[in-house]
Each structure stands twice: as C-alpha cells, then as structure tokens.
C-alpha positions as CSV (number, residue, x, y, z in Angstrom):
1,M,50.0,140.4,2.9
2,S,51.8,142.1,-0.1
3,E,50.0,142.2,-3.5
4,V,50.8,139.4,-5.8
5,P,52.2,140.6,-9.1
6,G,50.0,140.1,-12.3
7,D,52.8,138.1,-14.2
8,A,53.2,135.8,-11.1
9,V,49.3,135.1,-11.1
10,E,49.4,134.5,-14.8
11,R,52.4,132.2,-14.9
12,A,51.1,130.1,-12.0
13,Q,47.8,129.7,-13.8
14,V,49.5,128.6,-17.1
15,L,51.7,126.1,-15.1
16,R,48.9,124.6,-13.4
17,Q,47.0,124.1,-16.7
18,T,50.1,122.7,-18.4
19,L,50.9,120.2,-15.5
20,E,47.2,119.0,-15.2
21,Q,47.5,118.3,-19.0
22,H,50.6,116.3,-18.5
23,N,49.1,114.6,-15.6
24,H,46.2,113.5,-17.6
25,A,48.4,112.2,-20.4
26,Y,50.5,110.2,-18.1
27,Y,47.9,108.9,-15.6
28,V,44.8,108.6,-17.6
29,L,45.8,108.2,-21.3
30,D,49.1,106.3,-20.5
31,A,50.7,108.4,-23.0
32,P,53.1,110.8,-21.5
33,I,54.0,113.9,-23.8
34,V,57.1,115.2,-21.7
35,S,59.9,113.6,-20.1
36,D,60.1,113.2,-16.3
37,A,62.9,115.9,-16.2
38,E,60.8,118.4,-18.1
39,Y,58.0,117.6,-15.9
40,D,60.0,118.1,-12.8
41,Q,61.2,121.5,-14.0
42,L,57.7,122.8,-14.4
43,I,56.6,121.4,-11.0
44,G,59.7,123.0,-9.5
45,E,58.9,126.4,-11.0
46,L,55.3,126.4,-9.8
47,E,56.5,125.3,-6.2
48,A,59.0,128.3,-6.2
49,I,56.2,130.8,-7.2
50,E,53.8,129.3,-4.6
51,S,56.6,129.5,-2.0
52,Q,57.2,133.2,-2.9
53,Y,53.5,134.1,-3.1
54,P,51.6,131.8,-0.7
55,A,48.2,133.2,-1.7
56,L,48.7,131.4,-5.1
57,R,48.8,128.1,-3.6
58,T,45.4,126.5,-4.1
59,P,44.1,123.2,-2.8
60,D,43.9,121.9,-6.4
61,S,47.4,122.8,-7.4
62,P,49.5,120.0,-8.7
63,T,52.1,120.8,-6.2
64,Q,49.8,119.6,-3.3
65,R,49.6,116.0,-4.6
66,V,52.3,114.8,-2.4
67,G,50.1,115.0,0.6
68,G,49.4,117.4,3.5
69,T,49.8,116.8,7.2
70,A,48.5,113.5,8.9
71,I,44.9,113.5,10.0
72,A,43.6,112.1,13.3
73,A,40.8,110.0,12.1
74,F,38.4,109.6,9.3
75,E,35.1,111.5,9.6
76,P,31.9,110.0,8.4
77,V,30.3,111.2,5.3
78,R,26.6,110.5,4.4
79,H,26.3,109.8,0.8
80,A,23.9,112.2,-1.1
81,V,23.0,109.3,-3.2
82,P,23.5,105.8,-1.7
83,M,26.3,103.7,-3.1
84,L,24.5,100.5,-3.7
85,S,25.9,97.1,-4.1
86,L,25.0,94.6,-7.0
87,G,23.2,91.5,-7.3
88,N,25.5,88.6,-8.2
89,A,25.2,85.7,-10.7
90,F,27.7,82.6,-10.9
91,E,25.7,80.6,-13.5
92,D,24.7,81.3,-17.1
93,E,21.1,80.4,-16.0
94,Q,21.1,83.3,-13.7
95,V,22.2,85.8,-16.4
96,L,19.4,84.3,-18.7
97,A,16.8,84.7,-15.8
98,F,18.0,88.5,-15.3
99,D,17.7,89.2,-18.9
100,Q,14.3,87.7,-19.2
101,R,13.0,89.7,-16.1
102,V,14.6,93.0,-17.6
103,A,13.0,92.4,-21.0
104,Q,9.6,91.5,-19.6
105,T,9.4,94.4,-17.4
106,L,10.4,96.8,-20.1
107,R,8.2,95.3,-22.6
108,G,5.2,95.7,-20.2
109,A,6.2,99.4,-19.8
110,G,6.5,99.9,-23.5
111,Q,10.1,100.6,-23.4
112,L,11.4,97.8,-25.3
113,N,10.9,98.4,-29.0
114,G,13.2,95.7,-30.5
115,P,13.6,92.0,-29.7
116,E,16.4,92.3,-27.3
117,V,17.5,94.8,-24.4
118,A,20.7,96.9,-25.0
119,Y,23.3,96.4,-22.2
120,F,26.5,98.3,-21.2
121,C,29.2,95.8,-20.2
122,E,32.4,96.6,-18.0
123,L,34.9,94.9,-15.9
124,K,34.4,94.5,-12.2
125,L,37.5,95.8,-10.8
126,D,38.8,94.2,-7.7
127,G,39.6,97.5,-5.7
128,L,37.9,99.9,-3.4
129,A,34.9,101.7,-4.3
130,I,35.0,105.5,-4.0
131,S,32.8,108.5,-4.3
132,L,34.3,111.8,-5.6
133,R,32.4,115.1,-5.1
134,Y,33.1,118.0,-7.5
135,E,31.7,121.5,-6.9
136,R,32.3,124.1,-9.7
137,G,34.6,121.6,-11.2
138,V,36.9,121.3,-8.1
139,L,37.3,118.2,-5.9
140,V,36.0,119.1,-2.6
141,Q,35.3,115.6,-0.9
142,A,36.2,111.9,-1.6
143,A,34.5,109.1,0.5
144,T,34.7,105.2,0.8
145,R,31.5,103.3,0.1
146,G,31.2,102.2,3.8
147,D,27.8,100.7,4.4
148,G,26.4,102.4,1.2
149,Q,24.8,105.0,3.2
150,T,27.7,106.4,5.2
151,G,31.4,106.2,4.1
152,E,34.7,107.6,5.5
153,D,36.2,110.9,4.3
154,V,39.4,110.1,2.5
155,T,39.8,113.4,0.6
156,H,43.3,114.2,1.8
157,N,44.5,110.8,0.4
158,V,42.5,110.8,-2.8
159,R,44.0,114.1,-3.7
160,T,47.4,112.5,-3.9
161,I,46.2,110.0,-6.7
162,G,47.6,111.1,-10.0
163,S,44.8,109.8,-12.1
164,I,42.1,111.6,-10.3
165,P,41.9,115.3,-11.5
166,R,41.5,118.0,-8.8
167,R,39.8,120.2,-11.2
168,L,37.6,119.2,-14.1
169,A,37.2,120.8,-17.5
170,A,35.7,124.2,-17.9
171,H,32.2,123.0,-18.7
172,A,31.8,120.8,-15.6
173,P,28.5,121.1,-13.7
174,Q,27.8,122.8,-10.5
175,T,27.7,119.6,-8.6
176,L,28.8,116.2,-9.7
177,E,29.4,113.0,-7.8
178,V,31.6,110.5,-9.4
179,R,31.8,106.9,-8.6
180,G,34.5,104.6,-9.4
181,E,37.2,102.3,-8.3
182,V,40.7,102.9,-6.7
183,F,43.0,99.8,-7.5
184,M,46.4,98.9,-7.9
185,G,48.1,97.3,-11.0
186,Q,49.8,93.8,-10.5
187,A,53.2,94.9,-11.6
188,D,52.8,97.9,-9.2
189,F,51.8,95.6,-6.4
190,E,54.7,93.4,-6.8
191,A,57.0,96.3,-6.9
192,L,55.4,97.9,-3.7
193,N,55.8,94.5,-1.9
194,Q,59.3,94.2,-2.7
195,A,60.1,97.8,-1.5
196,Q,58.1,97.0,1.7
197,A,60.0,93.8,2.3
198,Q,63.4,95.5,1.8
199,R,62.4,98.1,4.5
200,G,61.2,95.4,6.8
201,E,57.7,96.7,6.5
202,K,54.3,95.2,6.1
203,V,53.9,92.9,2.8
204,F,50.4,93.0,1.5
205,V,48.5,89.9,0.5
206,N,47.1,91.1,-2.8
207,P,46.5,94.2,-4.9
208,R,43.1,95.0,-3.4
209,N,44.4,94.8,0.1
210,A,47.3,97.0,-0.7
211,A,44.9,99.7,-2.4
212,A,42.4,99.6,0.5
213,G,45.4,99.9,3.0
214,S,47.2,102.7,1.1
215,L,43.8,104.8,0.8
216,R,43.0,104.5,4.5
217,Q,46.4,105.8,5.7
218,L,46.3,108.5,8.3
219,D,49.2,110.3,6.7
220,P,48.5,111.4,3.1
221,K,52.2,111.4,2.4
222,V,52.2,107.6,2.8
223,T,49.4,107.4,0.3
224,A,51.2,109.6,-2.1
225,T,54.0,107.0,-2.4
226,R,51.6,104.3,-3.4
227,P,51.0,103.5,-7.1
228,L,47.2,103.9,-7.0
229,R,44.9,104.2,-10.0
230,F,41.3,105.1,-10.6
231,F,38.6,104.4,-13.1
232,A,35.1,106.1,-13.1
233,Y,32.1,103.8,-13.7
234,G,29.3,105.8,-12.6
235,W,27.7,108.8,-10.8
236,G,25.7,109.9,-7.9
237,Q,24.3,113.4,-7.5
238,C,24.4,115.7,-10.5
239,S,23.2,119.3,-10.8
240,E,22.3,119.0,-14.5
241,P,20.6,116.6,-16.8
242,L,22.3,113.7,-17.9
243,A,22.6,111.9,-21.5
244,P,20.0,109.3,-22.2
245,T,22.3,106.4,-22.1
246,H,24.9,105.0,-19.6
247,D,27.6,104.7,-22.3
248,Q,27.1,108.4,-23.2
249,V,27.4,109.6,-19.6
250,L,30.6,107.9,-19.3
251,D,32.0,109.4,-22.4
252,W,30.9,112.8,-21.1
253,L,32.8,112.0,-17.7
254,S,35.8,111.3,-19.9
255,C,35.5,114.7,-21.7
256,L,35.5,116.4,-18.3
257,G,38.9,114.8,-17.7
258,L,38.0,111.8,-15.6
259,P,39.7,108.4,-16.4
260,V,37.3,105.9,-17.8
261,N,38.2,102.4,-18.9
262,Q,36.7,102.8,-22.3
263,A,39.0,100.2,-23.9
264,E,37.3,97.4,-21.9
265,H,33.6,98.6,-22.4
266,A,31.2,97.0,-24.7
267,L,27.6,97.5,-25.9
268,V,25.6,94.1,-26.5
269,Q,22.3,92.8,-27.3
270,G,20.4,90.5,-25.0
271,A,21.5,87.5,-22.9
272,Q,23.8,85.8,-25.5
273,G,25.7,89.2,-25.9
274,L,26.1,89.2,-22.3
275,L,27.5,85.7,-22.1
276,A,29.8,86.2,-25.2
277,Y,31.4,89.4,-23.4
278,Y,31.8,87.2,-20.1
279,R,33.6,84.5,-22.0
280,E,35.8,86.9,-24.0
281,V,37.0,88.7,-20.8
282,Q,37.4,85.4,-18.9
283,A,39.7,84.1,-21.6
284,R,42.2,87.0,-21.4
285,R,41.7,87.9,-17.6
286,S,45.3,87.1,-16.9
287,S,46.7,89.5,-19.4
288,L,44.8,92.6,-18.3
289,G,47.6,93.7,-15.7
290,Y,45.1,94.2,-12.9
291,D,42.6,92.0,-10.9
292,I,39.0,91.6,-11.7
293,D,36.6,89.3,-10.1
294,G,34.0,89.2,-12.8
295,V,32.2,91.6,-15.2
296,V,29.1,94.0,-14.7
297,Y,26.1,94.3,-16.9
298,K,23.9,97.4,-17.0
299,V,20.8,98.4,-18.9
300,N,22.2,101.1,-21.2
301,D,19.0,103.4,-21.4
302,L,18.7,105.5,-18.2
303,A,14.9,105.8,-18.6
304,A,14.7,102.0,-18.6
305,Q,16.9,102.0,-15.5
306,K,14.6,104.2,-13.7
307,T,11.5,102.0,-14.7
308,L,13.4,98.9,-13.4
309,G,14.3,100.6,-10.1
310,F,15.7,98.8,-7.2
311,V,15.1,95.9,-4.9
312,A,16.5,96.3,-1.1
313,K,20.2,97.5,-1.7
314,A,20.6,96.5,-5.3
315,P,19.5,98.0,-8.6
316,R,17.3,95.8,-10.6
317,F,18.9,97.1,-14.0
318,A,22.4,95.8,-13.2
319,L,24.1,92.5,-12.3
320,A,27.6,91.4,-11.4
321,H,28.6,88.2,-13.2
322,K,31.3,86.8,-11.0
323,F,34.0,84.3,-12.2
324,A,33.3,80.6,-11.2
325,A,34.5,79.4,-7.8
326,E,38.2,78.7,-7.6
327,L,39.7,75.8,-5.9
328,A,43.2,75.2,-4.3
329,Q,45.1,72.9,-2.0
330,T,46.7,73.8,1.2
331,K,47.7,72.3,4.6
332,L,45.2,72.3,7.5
333,L,47.4,73.6,10.4
334,G,44.7,73.5,13.1
335,I,41.1,74.0,14.0
336,D,40.1,77.2,16.1
337,L,36.8,77.8,17.7
338,Q,35.0,81.1,17.1
339,V,32.2,82.3,19.5
340,G,29.2,84.1,18.1
341,R,26.7,86.5,19.6
342,T,24.3,83.8,20.6
343,G,27.2,81.6,21.9
344,A,27.3,79.3,18.9
345,I,30.6,77.7,18.4
346,T,31.9,77.7,14.8
347,P,35.0,75.6,14.0
348,V,37.4,77.4,11.7
349,A,40.2,75.9,9.8
350,R,43.6,77.5,10.3
351,L,45.5,77.2,7.0
352,A,48.8,77.6,5.4
353,P,48.3,80.7,3.3
354,V,46.9,80.0,-0.1
355,F,45.9,82.2,-3.0
356,V,42.4,81.4,-4.2
357,G,39.6,83.3,-5.7
358,G,41.7,86.5,-5.9
359,V,42.7,86.7,-2.4
360,T,45.2,85.0,0.0
361,V,43.2,82.6,2.2
362,T,44.5,81.6,5.8
363,N,41.1,80.5,7.5
364,A,38.0,78.8,6.1
365,T,34.8,77.8,7.7
366,L,34.1,74.2,8.7
367,H,30.5,75.0,9.8
368,N,30.0,72.6,12.6
369,E,31.2,69.5,14.3
370,D,29.0,67.2,12.3
371,E,30.4,68.5,9.2
372,I,33.9,68.0,10.0
373,A,32.9,64.3,10.9
374,R,31.1,63.9,7.6
375,K,33.9,65.1,5.5
376,D,36.3,63.3,7.7
377,V,38.7,66.3,7.9
378,R,41.6,66.0,10.1
379,I,44.1,68.4,11.4
380,G,47.5,67.8,9.3
381,D,45.4,67.1,6.2
382,T,46.0,68.5,2.8
383,V,42.6,70.0,2.1
384,V,40.8,71.5,-0.9
385,V,39.6,75.1,-0.2
386,R,36.9,76.8,-2.3
387,R,36.1,80.5,-2.7
388,A,33.7,82.2,-5.1
389,G,33.5,86.2,-5.1
390,D,32.6,87.4,-1.8
391,V,31.6,84.1,-0.3
392,I,33.4,83.0,2.8
393,P,36.0,80.4,2.0
394,E,35.2,76.8,3.0
395,V,37.0,73.5,3.3
396,V,35.4,71.2,0.6
397,E,37.2,67.9,1.4
398,P,40.5,66.4,2.6
399,V,42.9,64.9,0.0
400,L,43.0,61.3,1.1
401,A,45.8,60.3,-1.2
402,L,48.1,62.8,0.7
403,R,47.0,62.0,4.2
404,G,49.8,61.1,6.5
405,S,50.0,59.1,9.9
406,E,50.3,62.2,11.8
407,T,47.0,63.7,11.2
408,K,44.6,64.2,14.1
409,A,40.9,63.9,14.4
410,F,39.0,67.0,15.6
411,Q,37.3,66.8,19.1
412,M,34.9,69.6,20.4
413,V,36.1,70.9,23.8
414,S,33.7,71.0,26.9
415,Q,34.7,74.6,27.8
416,C,34.3,77.8,25.9
417,P,37.8,79.1,24.6
418,V,37.0,82.6,25.8
419,C,35.3,82.5,29.0
420,A,35.7,78.9,30.1
421,S,32.1,78.5,30.7
422,A,30.5,75.0,29.8
423,I,29.7,74.2,26.1
424,E,26.4,72.6,25.5
425,R,25.0,71.0,22.4
426,P,21.0,71.1,22.7
427,P,19.3,68.0,21.5
428,G,18.4,67.9,17.9
429,E,20.6,70.9,17.1
430,A,23.9,70.9,15.0
431,V,25.5,73.6,16.8
432,A,27.3,73.6,20.2
433,R,27.0,76.7,22.3
434,C,28.8,78.5,25.1
435,T,26.6,78.9,28.2
436,G,28.4,82.2,29.4
437,G,25.8,84.5,28.0
438,L,26.8,88.0,28.2
439,F,29.5,87.1,30.8
440,C,31.6,85.8,27.7
441,A,33.6,88.6,26.2
442,A,33.2,87.1,22.7
443,Q,29.4,87.1,23.1
444,R,29.5,90.5,24.7
445,K,31.1,92.1,21.7
446,Q,28.7,90.5,19.3
447,S,25.7,91.2,21.6
448,L,26.7,95.0,21.7
449,I,27.2,95.2,17.9
450,H,23.7,93.6,17.7
451,A,22.2,96.0,20.3
452,A,23.6,99.1,18.6
453,S,22.4,97.9,14.8
454,R,19.7,99.8,12.9
455,N,16.8,97.3,13.8
456,A,17.6,97.4,17.4
457,L,18.7,100.6,19.4
458,D,19.9,102.2,16.2
459,I,22.8,104.0,17.6
460,E,24.4,105.7,14.7
461,G,28.2,105.8,14.8
462,L,28.6,103.0,17.2
463,G,30.3,100.6,14.9
464,D,32.0,97.2,15.2
465,K,35.6,98.6,15.4
466,L,34.9,100.9,18.2
467,I,32.9,98.3,20.2
468,E,35.8,96.2,19.9
469,Q,38.1,98.7,21.4
470,L,35.7,99.5,24.1
471,V,35.4,95.9,25.2
472,D,39.1,95.1,24.8
473,K,40.0,98.1,27.1
474,A,37.4,96.9,29.6
475,R,35.6,100.3,29.2
476,V,32.4,98.6,28.3
477,Q,31.4,95.3,30.0
478,S,27.7,95.5,29.5
479,L,25.1,97.5,27.2
480,A,24.5,99.8,30.2
481,D,28.1,100.9,30.1
482,I,27.4,102.4,26.6
483,Y,25.2,105.2,28.1
484,G,27.9,106.4,30.4
485,L,30.3,107.3,27.5
486,T,31.1,110.9,27.1
487,A,32.2,112.7,23.9
488,Q,35.6,113.6,25.6
489,E,36.6,110.1,26.4
490,L,35.3,108.8,23.0
491,A,37.6,111.3,21.2
492,G,40.5,109.4,22.7
493,Y,39.8,106.2,20.8
494,E,41.4,105.2,17.4
495,R,39.7,106.9,14.4
496,M,37.4,109.1,16.7
497,G,37.9,112.8,16.0
498,S,36.1,115.4,18.2
499,K,33.2,115.7,16.0
500,S,32.6,112.1,15.5
501,A,32.9,111.6,19.3
502,Q,30.4,114.4,19.9
503,N,27.9,113.0,17.2
504,L,28.1,109.5,18.8
505,A,27.4,110.9,22.3
506,N,24.4,112.8,21.0
507,A,23.3,109.6,19.2
508,I,23.6,107.5,22.6
509,A,21.6,110.1,24.4
510,A,18.9,110.2,21.9
511,K,18.3,106.4,22.4
512,R,17.5,106.7,26.2
513,E,13.8,106.2,25.5
514,P,13.7,103.3,22.9
515,P,10.4,101.6,22.0
516,L,10.0,98.6,24.2
517,E,10.0,96.2,21.2
518,R,13.4,97.5,20.1
519,F,14.6,97.3,23.6
520,I,13.6,93.5,23.7
521,Y,15.1,92.9,20.4
522,A,18.4,94.6,21.4
523,L,18.9,92.0,24.2
524,G,19.6,89.4,21.8
525,I,17.4,86.7,23.3
526,R,17.7,83.5,21.2
527,H,14.8,82.8,18.9
528,V,13.4,86.3,19.5
529,G,13.4,88.2,16.4
530,Q,12.0,91.6,15.5
531,S,8.3,90.3,15.0
532,T,8.4,88.3,18.3
533,A,9.9,91.2,20.3
534,R,7.0,93.4,18.9
535,D,4.3,90.7,20.1
536,L,6.0,90.5,23.5
537,A,6.1,94.3,24.0
538,R,2.4,94.4,23.1
539,S,1.4,91.8,25.5
540,F,3.5,92.7,28.5
541,K,3.8,96.5,28.0
542,T,7.0,96.8,30.3
543,I,10.4,95.0,30.7
544,E,9.7,94.3,34.3
545,Q,6.4,92.6,33.3
546,L,8.2,90.5,30.7
547,M,11.1,89.4,33.1
548,A,8.4,88.3,35.5
549,A,6.3,86.2,33.0
550,N,6.0,82.5,33.5
551,Q,5.7,79.9,30.7
552,E,2.0,80.0,30.6
553,Q,1.9,83.7,30.2
554,L,4.6,83.5,27.5
555,L,2.7,80.8,25.4
556,A,-0.4,83.1,25.5
557,V,1.6,85.5,23.3
558,P,0.8,85.0,19.5
559,D,3.4,82.8,17.7
560,V,5.4,82.1,20.9
561,G,5.8,78.4,21.2
562,P,7.6,76.1,23.6
563,V,10.9,76.7,22.1
564,V,10.7,80.4,22.2
565,A,9.1,80.5,25.6
566,S,11.9,78.2,27.0
567,S,14.5,80.2,25.6
568,I,13.1,83.6,27.0
569,L,12.8,81.9,30.5
570,R,16.4,80.6,30.3
571,F,17.7,84.1,29.4
572,F,16.0,85.8,32.2
573,E,17.1,83.1,34.7
574,Q,20.7,84.1,34.1
575,S,21.6,86.5,36.9
576,H,24.0,88.4,34.7
577,N,21.3,89.1,32.0
578,R,19.2,90.5,34.6
579,E,22.0,92.7,36.0
580,V,22.5,94.2,32.5
581,I,18.8,95.2,32.3
582,E,18.9,96.6,35.7
583,G,22.0,98.5,35.0
584,L,20.2,100.0,31.8
585,L,17.3,101.1,33.8
586,A,19.7,102.6,36.4
587,A,21.4,104.5,33.8
588,G,18.4,106.2,32.7
589,V,17.2,104.1,29.9
590,K,13.4,104.1,29.8
591,P,11.9,101.7,27.3
592,Q,8.6,103.0,26.0
593,A,5.4,101.0,25.9
594,P,3.9,100.5,22.4
595,E,1.1,103.0,21.4
596,L,-1.9,101.8,19.6
597,G,-2.1,103.1,16.2
598,R,-5.2,104.2,14.2
599,G,-7.0,101.0,13.2
600,Q,-4.9,98.7,15.3
601,S,-7.7,96.7,16.6
602,D,-8.8,96.0,13.0
603,F,-5.4,94.7,12.1
604,A,-4.8,92.6,15.3
605,G,-4.5,89.0,14.2
606,L,-4.0,89.7,10.6
607,T,-0.9,88.4,8.8
608,F,0.6,89.9,5.6
609,V,3.1,88.6,3.2
610,L,4.9,91.2,1.0
611,T,6.1,90.2,-2.4
612,G,7.5,92.0,-5.6
613,T,8.3,95.6,-6.0
614,L,5.8,98.1,-4.7
615,P,5.4,101.5,-6.8
616,N,5.8,103.9,-3.8
617,W,6.8,102.0,-0.7
618,T,9.8,99.9,0.0
619,R,8.8,96.5,1.6
620,E,10.4,97.7,4.8
621,Q,8.3,100.8,4.8
622,A,5.1,98.8,4.0
623,A,6.1,96.3,6.8
624,Q,6.5,99.1,9.4
625,A,3.1,100.5,8.5
626,I,1.4,97.0,9.0
627,M,3.1,96.4,12.2
628,A,2.4,100.0,13.5
629,A,-1.3,99.3,12.8
630,G,-1.1,95.9,14.7
631,G,-0.6,93.5,12.0
632,K,2.1,90.9,11.5
633,V,4.4,90.4,8.5
634,S,5.5,87.0,7.5
635,G,8.0,85.8,4.9
636,S,6.0,82.8,3.6
637,V,2.4,82.2,2.4
638,S,0.3,79.7,4.1
639,K,-3.5,79.2,4.7
640,K,-3.2,81.4,7.9
641,T,-2.2,84.3,5.7
642,S,-4.7,87.1,5.6
643,Y,-3.4,89.1,2.7
644,V,-0.6,88.8,0.1
645,V,0.6,92.5,-1.0
646,A,1.8,92.0,-4.4
647,G,4.0,94.4,-6.3
648,E,5.7,94.0,-9.8
649,D,7.5,90.7,-10.4
650,A,5.7,89.1,-7.5
651,G,6.7,85.4,-8.3
652,S,6.2,82.3,-6.5
653,K,4.6,83.7,-3.5
654,L,1.8,85.3,-5.6
655,A,1.4,82.0,-7.3
656,R,1.1,80.1,-4.0
657,A,-1.5,82.7,-2.6
658,Q,-3.6,82.2,-5.6
659,S,-3.4,78.4,-5.2
660,L,-4.5,78.6,-1.7
661,G,-7.2,81.2,-2.2
662,V,-5.3,83.8,0.0
663,A,-6.6,87.4,-0.7
664,V,-4.2,89.4,-3.0
665,I,-4.1,93.2,-2.9
666,D,-1.7,95.7,-4.2
667,E,-0.1,98.7,-2.6
668,A,-3.3,100.9,-3.1
669,G,-5.3,98.2,-1.5
670,L,-3.1,98.0,1.5
671,Q,-3.1,101.8,2.0
672,R,-6.9,101.8,1.9
673,L,-6.8,99.1,4.6
674,L,-4.5,101.3,6.7
675,G,-6.8,104.2,6.0
676,A,-3.7,106.1,4.6
677,P,-3.9,108.5,1.7
678,E,-3.0,106.9,-1.6
C-alpha cells in the first residue's frame, strides 16, 4: 500500500472534525450553521480523499453514515449493566406513596437533610431503548434493550443516525455506556408514511412502530433513509467516577457531544413538585412534536439512588408516571379464539383499527365467555376500547345506543380452532380449554417456550420467534426434537447467524442433564408450579416413578391436594404426553435426582415468606438457598408459616406475621439457620 501524503491525512482530519461539528449543530442543537450545499461539498471532498487513500476511511468517518452492507442477523449482546424497566404509576396516590417510601428510606439512612426529596423529571419518550458503548470515545457497539439482560446488536444501523455521534469529545472516558431512546418525530413519521404509500410499501401504524422497524432493518442503507432521532437519558458502565447528581451527569453527557433533551428536564422538590411537572407536561403534550406516554421521576442524588437500590427488575429510586387510560370507539368485526399453553381458550375482539393510548389497536381482550355475556358484547357492535400504557387493550362495553339489528351474539365453539380437539370447561372454572395437550400446535409452541424459559430448562438463545419458526416448519413437534437440532441447521433460520447457532447448540447440549424438578416444571403440567415440581422430585426421585404414581401416592406429597393430583394423573394418562417424555429420554436427556443439601433434614417441613429488600441477597437468591436446604417458600403469611424473612420496607406481610405471632428474622438470621457465612 502506498504511503498516504501528510497533507491528505491532515485535510481528512480537519474535514471529519468540521463535519461532526455541523452534524451536532444540525441533529442535536437543531441549529444548522451551514447550508445543505456547503455541507454536501465538504462531505464530497472527504469522500474523494478516502476513495483515493482507503487507509484514511475510518469506521467513525461521517462518510460512513449512509450504511454498509446488509447483515444476515442480529447477534445477541449481553449488557454489562442490565437495562432495567421502571415501576409504573397511573394515579396521584401512587406518586404520593412513592415519594413517601423514598423519603422514609433516605431519612432513616441519614441522607435527607431537608423536608423534601429532590427529584429529576424528564419525558417518557415513546420509542426504542438503546445502549451505546463508547471505548476511547469511539462508538463500538449499539444494542437494543431486549429482555434487559441481553439485547440485539444494531451497531451498523445506529451508525446511520445523524444525532448519535460516532466519536465523543476528547475528554471522554476510556469506557462509557450511554442509555437513551431512538424515536421518530410526528411530522417525520407522516412524511415517511406518505413516501411509503407512494412506493406501494408498508405503512407504519405509529411513530414508535416506525422507529423500531427502522432500527431493526437487516440492511443499514434502509435505516439511513429513515428520520430517526436520539436522546440520551442515562448510562450503564463507566470507567471513571461520575458527578454526584443525575442532572450533572446528563450535563456532562451533553458536553461530550451526546444529544440530551435538556429543554424538557426539571428539578423539583417532593411529591407536589412531581405532580405539578406531570400536569404541566400533560397540558402541552400535543405540541411537543413527538410521542410520549408519560413522564419519569428519578431521585437526583446518586448516593441516595444507591441507598434505595432495586426491587426485582426495577429501581426503587425511579418511577414512570403514565398518562391516564385513553378510550376510543370502534367496530367489533369478529371474535377470534386464542389457545394458550395450558389449552386455555381466550376470546379476542377483532376490531376496526382505532388509535388509542398511543398505538393503533386492531385486537383487544374479551377475557372469557362469561365476561362477554356479562358485558353483552355482540359481533357487529360499536364498542368502547381502553388502553393505558403497556396494558393490553380491552373492550370495556358496547355502545347500546348504536346497536343495530345485524349484531350477533357470541357462542363458544365445541372444537379447538387449531387442532379440532374437543373443548371442555371444567365445573367451577371460568375458562374453557382445548383437550389436545401437546398434540395441539398452539399449545406446542407455548409449551416449548415455557420449557425453554429461565425457571424451567433455561436454554439460553431459544426464544419465542425461533420456536415459532421451528414449529411452523414442522422441524420441532415435541420438546425431544429440540435436542436433535444442530448448529448447521439452526444457522439457516431467520436471524440466526453462525455464531448464534453454535451458541444455541452448545446451550441445548449443556441442558441434557437438568435437575429433575426443572424437568418436571418444564413439562407444563397444569397446577404444577416450581414449588410443587420440587416437592414431586424429592418424593419420587425419578420421572419414571412419578409417571407410575397413583392418586394416593401423589396426595402424600406435601401441598399436593386432590386438584393437583388429578391434574398430574390426567397429564400422564395422555399417550402423547408420555411419548414426549419417552422421546426426551431416548434423545439422551437424563433428569438428575435432587441432592440433599447441608441441613436439609432440619429445613424439611419449614415454610418461609420473604418480604422487603434484603441487604445482600435478592429474594430469588434467598429462595433458592431455602429450597436447596429442603425448605419451602410461600408468597403469603399464615399460621403455618415457620419464618418471615423481613428486609427493608417489609410492609403488610411483616404486620401480618406479627399479628399471628409468626417468627420474624432478617437476612443474617436466615444465613445462620442455613449455616452459611454472613
């Protein structure tokens, strides 16, 4: 390769810096400082230099924003710091309770000096959450939220978004993960849809759908044509200490060249400040130019955030205050039936498209046969539809004044719409069920999704979409077929690259000897949850012994009553269910009998209830430790409860334990009982 002249190197560097300044002014500040013609002249000059000297063409060059070659699939990305969701509030009382909990905790920790908590408030954009990873100031990876732990690699597409800098300011840290939202403005959305319609291509139902679809294009050149925007609102991993408050960190991100929605941020004091911000934003929501579905409150002090910590998958220092449920009227065109994993038949309203709660709704739940009768909803009615935030849309009621003579009452069919097996409604239950079991394709998909889930066989990478493909193509007709999949054939499925396929094949192979309790739970026997599966595994030791058990033997298992015992017997009486298990064993799957842990005999028969936030363990970790020692974990307190393990903000369960005289211990007390080091 010929040596690149020094003047070309210098000119390319100057052009890149100049173009990035213009990009920042145009996309982030919305204040362009040069005309389009001048900008095009500069980008053309840089393209010419890079064409003549390819060694100067860097991944972060402004010339590369138009997108590279199409990629075969999106690779999974494990987030260094989980991308958590937020707890929701819909009523003022929930916001008041949130502020009260925060203030009480911080006051107890000596971290609230004044009378009220200081909060950072921002808009809740209705787009797609993204994590951007910068190393030495250069954008090296972009990933979707996914399930919070693992997202999809969309780096190629994100690099085409003008408001996202490929290189940060010179004082950027060694490593920085930026969290934010990719979205589309309302005017840009309308223009995009008009262009799509003129070309005879897909028209998007709303800006969020358009943003998500644009970002998940396999060809970055398509993404480059879409008017996507980005605002940063948080961070993940960072290699250097952060400023003491949330607003100061966002100011720092802005100084690094990242777009931050500073015009809409506010610092307020206490619950009344939160509610005032909410009402002010709600009043001008329609004039923002982009969709939001609420506002977000965060404790501003980062040390206080750390003290407050997390509950399950959400931070205790933040809250999403969603806008109230929206109602709309539309026509009920028909009622379809969906078949769930356990065979439950759910009526779903098929609606004339209607915009409600920020999205276009075409389907809504009707819950069950009795609900349809109680509401007197008929096919052909004009109905009221409700949607709030992420809640599934539902039919509230028919508009009787608009009911015509052509309406038709709903009648439950006698055969499953998927497999034609008989539909039964057990006495005393509100839900009708398909009797096809694993023979039914609809139940097969849901059963496989359940079996692969984290609390069952925990096969990482075997997601819903892939399972649907495998079943639709008749490659997988039972759980046993999963264990015959190879990396080579998996690579041929949509969105499965060779690396993903090999990782999944390895994950499947690693689950050939699952604990018996997980194996039982994975079968999806109705009424058999994780706790019951654990008791069954300890009582019968092998799957063969469980399959051969009679009702008397099943009733001898702790907490197995007549309903659960009958459900287990019915499951194993079905020949197709037994064939699935026999197929699994023939495929080399060997469920492992439970091992007795230290102190298990002491814990046998003890029932624990976990409440509040523990200082070192998550509730799931504490529950696993208790069950490994032979104990049981319950969700409610009764006279039969042996111990209540209470953490911070224990609440009503602690109060009930005290009223019943149940022993209350803390995490340290539990560790002593377990014989574990504190």
